[in-house]
N, C-alpha and C positions, 0 to 999 in steps of 0.2 A: 551618672553612667552614660557613656557615649553610645549613640545608636549603633546597633549591629544587626546583621542579617542572620537569621537562624534557618537552616535548611534541614529537611529530613527526607531521605537519607542525607547525611552531612556532606560528604566529599564527592560521592560518586553514586550514580544510579543507572539502571538500564533505560535505554531510550523510550521503551514502551511502558515504563513505570511512572506513576504519578510522582511529582516532587512537591513536598509541602514547603511553602515559603512564608516566613514571618519576619517582621522587623520589631526589635525591642529597643527600649531606651529613648523613644521619641517623647516630645512634650505632649501634654493632654490635648487631644483633638488637633494635633499638628498636621498641616497639609504637606504632603510629599508626592513626588513623582518617582515611580519605580521604572527602571529601564533594564531590559535584557539585551544582550548582543552575542552573536555567535558568527564565526567565520567558517565557511565551507572549505573544502580542500583546495579550491582554486583561489582562495583568499577573498571571495565575495562576502560582504557583510550582510547579516540579517539582523534586524532590530525590531523591538516592540517596546511600547511604554504605556503606562497607565497612571491615572491620578487617584490618590487615596487620601483618606483622613484617618489618623490614628484614633484609638478609643480614648476614653477618659483617663485610662491608666498608662497611656503612651505606648500601648501595644498595637500592632497591626498584623493580624493573621488573615492571609488571603482566602482561607477557607471560611472565614466568618464575615469579612469586610467586603462590601461590594465596591468595585471600581466606579469612580464618578465619571460623568461624560467628559470627553475632550482628549482621550488617549486612543490607543489602538483598539480598545474594546471598553465596554462598561457593564456593570452588573456583577453578580457574584460568579467569578470565574477563577477558581483556584489555580488552573493551568493556563490561563489566558496569556501570560507573559511568554509561554512557549508556543502555543498553537498560533498566536497572532504574529509571530516573527515574519518579517517580509524584507526582501532586498530592495535597495533603491534602483538596481539594474532591472530593466523591464524583461519579461519573458524568461525569468531565471527560476529554476526549481531547486529546492534543497534535496540533494541526494548524497548518499554515503558510499564512497568507493572503497576505502580501506576500512573494513569492519574491525580490524585489529587495533585501531586507534580510536579514542573517544572524541566526540565534539566537546570543545571547551566553552561552557556557558559563562558569560560575565553578567553579574547582577550589580546594579548601582541604585542608590537611594539619593535623590536630590531634594533640596528644600523647595517648597512651593509648587505652584501649578503653572508657572509662566511659560510663555512661548519659548524662551531660552532657558536652558538649565540653570537652576539656582545652585547654591553651594552643595558640593558633594558631602553627604553625611556618613555614608557607609558603602562598602563594596565587598563582594565575595566572588569566588570562582567555584564552578561545579563541573564535574565531568559527566557527560551523558554517553554511556558506553553501549556497545552493541553485543559484545561477547561476554556471557556469564563465565565466571571462573570455572575451569574444568571442561568447557565445551571445546571439542577438537575441530580444527579447520583442516580439511584434507583436500588438497588439489587433486582432481581426477583427470588423468590423461590416458584412458584405456580404450584401445581401438580408435574409433572416431570421436569418442565422447570428450567434450571440453566442458568441465564442470567443477564445482566445489562442493564437497560433502561436509555437512556439519553434524557432529555426533554429540549428544548430551553427555554429561559426566555420568560415571557409574557403569554398572554392568548392563549390557543390552540383553536381548535385542530390543530395539525401540520401533514404534510404528513409523513407517517410512513414507516420505512425501517427495515428489518432484515439483519444484517451483519454477514457473516460467513468467518472465516479464514480456513486454510488448514490442512495438516497432523500434524502440530505442536501440535494440541490439546489445552487443557486449555481454558482460556477465555480472549483473547486479547481484550482490550477495546479502544485502542488509535484511531483507524480509526473511530469507531462509535462515540466517543465523539467529534472528530474534525468535523465530518459531522453534529453533533447536533449543533455545534457552528454556522452553516449556515442555521439553521431553520428547521431541520428535527427531528422527534422523532425516535431515532435509538435504536434498541434492538441488543446488542452484544450477540450472542447466542453460548454457549458452546455445543459441541455434543459428546465429549469423552475426557478422560484424565483430568477430573475435578470433584472434590467432589465425589458424588455417581454415576456419569455417568460411562459407560463402560470404562475400563482401556485401551483397545486396539482397533484397527480398524479391527474388524472381520466382523461384520454386523451392519447395521443401519436400524432402523425402521422409516418409514416416518411419522408414527403416532406421534412420538415425535415432529417433525418439524411442523406437523399440529396443535399440541397444542400451539406452539409458534405463528403461524399465527393467530389462533383464539384469542389468548391473545391480539395481536395487534389490530385485527379487532374490538374487544369489548372494547378496552381502550378508556376512555372518552377524552383523550388528542390526540388521533390519528384520523386524518381526513380520512373518507372513500371515496368511497365505497371499494377501494382496497388498498393494500400496495405494496411496492417495495422490491426487494431482491438484495443484493450485495454480491458477493462471489469471493474469490480469490483462485486459484489452486483447491484443493479438494473441498473447499467451493463452487466453481463455479459449479461443476457437481451436487452437492447437491441442489443448487439453481435451476438448470435446471430440476431436478427431482421434486422439490417442485412445480415449475411453471407448470409442465406437468400433475401432478396428483391432486393438491390441489386447492380449490376454493379461490377467494379473492386476487389473485396476478395480479397486473396491469402492472408492469414494472420490468424487471430482467436485471441487469448489471453484466457481468462476467469479471474479470480481469485475463487473462491467464488461463481460465477455460477449461474444457473438456465437450464435448457433449455425451461422453460415460461414463458409471459408472466405477469408478476407485478405486482400493485398498481394497474394502470391498463389501460384498453382500448387496444389498438394498432390503428391503421388505416393501410392503404396501398391507394390506388386503390379497388378494390371489395372489398378483403379486410378482414375484421374479426377480430381474435383477442381473445377475452375474457380477463380476468385469471383466474388460478387461484383457485378458491374458498378461503375461509379459515373455519375453525371456532374462534371465540374460546374455546369451552369446553375446547379442548385446550391452552390457555395455562396454564402453571403459574406461580403467583406465590409467591415465598419470603416468609418472615416480614419480611425487610428491604425488601420491596416491589419486588424485582427480578423481572421476568417472564422465564420461559424459553419462547421462542416456537417452538422447533424443530419441534414437532408441529402447529403452527397451520395450515399449508397442506395442502390436499387433495392426493391422489395424482393426478398428471397422466396416469396410465395407466388410470384408472377412470372410467366413466360420462361425464357431460357435461364433466367436467374435461379429457377428452382433447382438447377443442377448444382448450385453452390451450397444448398442446405445440407448440412452434415447429417448422415443417417444415425442420429444419436439413439434411435430405438434399438440399434444393435448392441448398445452398451450393456454390460452386466454389472453396473455399479449404481450407487445412489448419487444424486446431484444436489448441490447447493448453489443457488444463484444469489450473489450479493449485488444489489442494484442501486445506483445513485439516480434518483429521479430527476436530477438536474444535469445529468450527463449530456454534454454537448458534442462528444466525440462521435457517438452514434446512439441508436435507440435501444439502450440496454434492456429497458423494461419490456419493450416489444419482443426482443430476442428471447428473454426469459419466459415470457408468456407463451410464445409460439413453440419453444422447446418443450415446455410443460404439456401443451396440447398434443404435440406429436408423440411424446412418451406415453401419455395416457391413452391416445388413440390406438397404440400398439400394445395395450394391456400392461404397460410398465408402471412402476410406482411413481406417484406424483412427486416432483422434486420440491425441495424447500426453496421458497423465494422470499428473500428479506429485502424490503424496499425502504430506502431512506430519502424522505423529502429533503430538499435543500443540499443534497450531497452531489458533487460533481464526478468527473471521470476518474481522477487519480485518488482512489480510496486506498491510502497507504496504512502501514501500522500506526498505532496511536501516537499523537502529538507531532507528527510531521505537519508543518504549516501547509495550508491549502495553496495549491498553485492554480491561479485562475486562467492563465494563458501562457503557453510557451511554444517553442519551435516544434513543428511536426515534420519528421524526416520524410514521410511520403509526400506531403503537400508542399514542403519546402518553404513554408511561411508560418508565422505564429498563428496558432488556433486557440479558441477559447475552450476550456475544459468544463466550465460550469461549476456550480457550487456556491454556497453562502458560508463564510468561514466558520461561524459557531456551529451551525447544523452539520457541516462537513466534519468538523472535529469530533462531534458527538457520534457521528456515523462511524468514523474510524475506530473509536474506542469499542463500540458495540460490535461492529463487524469482526474485529479481532477476536472477541470472545466467541462469537457465533462460529467462526472458522475453526477455532480450537475445539469447541464442543462437538462440532460435526465430525472432525477427524477422530476425536477420542471415541465417539459413539461407534463409528463404523470400522475403525482400524484396531481398536482394543476391546470393543464390546462393553466398555465402561463409560458411563457419563462423566464429563469433566467435573471437577470439584467447583469450577467457577460457573455460576449461572448468569444468564444474560438478563439485562434489564428489559428487553422487549418481550 
């Protein structure tokens, strides 16, 4: 019997779902190299490879066989060939722009463990999709709102969430649509660098975000009485500001967010919150030209920078802080702890803080490969994001469950059926 690759699910899976990989028809204890490759929408190649040895029966199941040293990873890593994918191009991050088309994953099995690939023994293709069948993608252009709404299949109403990304701008949809696959109505909201929205990050007006909150609260497919907010990085402090000043927010989850206003002036009615000060002298640049900006921001507890601390004690919602303890963008754990202290000092409920050692700044949905460094729009040079690939991957899997469980608890009153491993 010729060697063949067996995948489960066979032809197509959702990007945040595990993929079981096995090879059958090998010789007893045969040594092979497995390689995965995927091209992003710009054509950049991402690859990973690992060395394996088949069992006595010629079977190789990645859930049971550890990878041997010498490849992109070693040890028992059933999903290693996906989370270890890396591009040869430096400072390049895997993102999904068109969620309506899947990523095409190529899998190949080669003879031996040599520096150069041995004979090709088997190959297969697999689609990693973002939209579950029946999820509706609805572009939203109402008033000033520039967004995309994802609605789960079936009859609503569904618990509603607004999803915000960071300083990259534009309208990333992939996290929102993956979340909608799990039963949430999710609005991916652009706030600058998109269509007729402001081109740069100079100042933001909370009235724009209020329009989006009201749109969700009034939508027939969104279950009230309140909605959730999910924000990463700069999107995190925008979510804290929304929760602090706007009505109708029940639950706010931040992924490596800040509790101080960062990067742009924030205005709402007669309130102005200045951005936290930055000291470029505290940026460290390595010989390879990568900046470490973790110490660049001023302390929001000191001097005039206290004006940048968002008054989150005004919020009428519950908070969840997801923290990568190796975040090099800024001090996410410090922000989470100070936010917690401030809430409790004002008699508010203690927020949930979930910390992940070895996780960097870009905590994405499960199985996105870790990006160690890439261009930072505000700094204009590549910066390090932190993280150790295996620990970061495990953090992404767990954080995804924590976020869903948090929103299920506070937006539906029901615990989610999936329990977390932490």
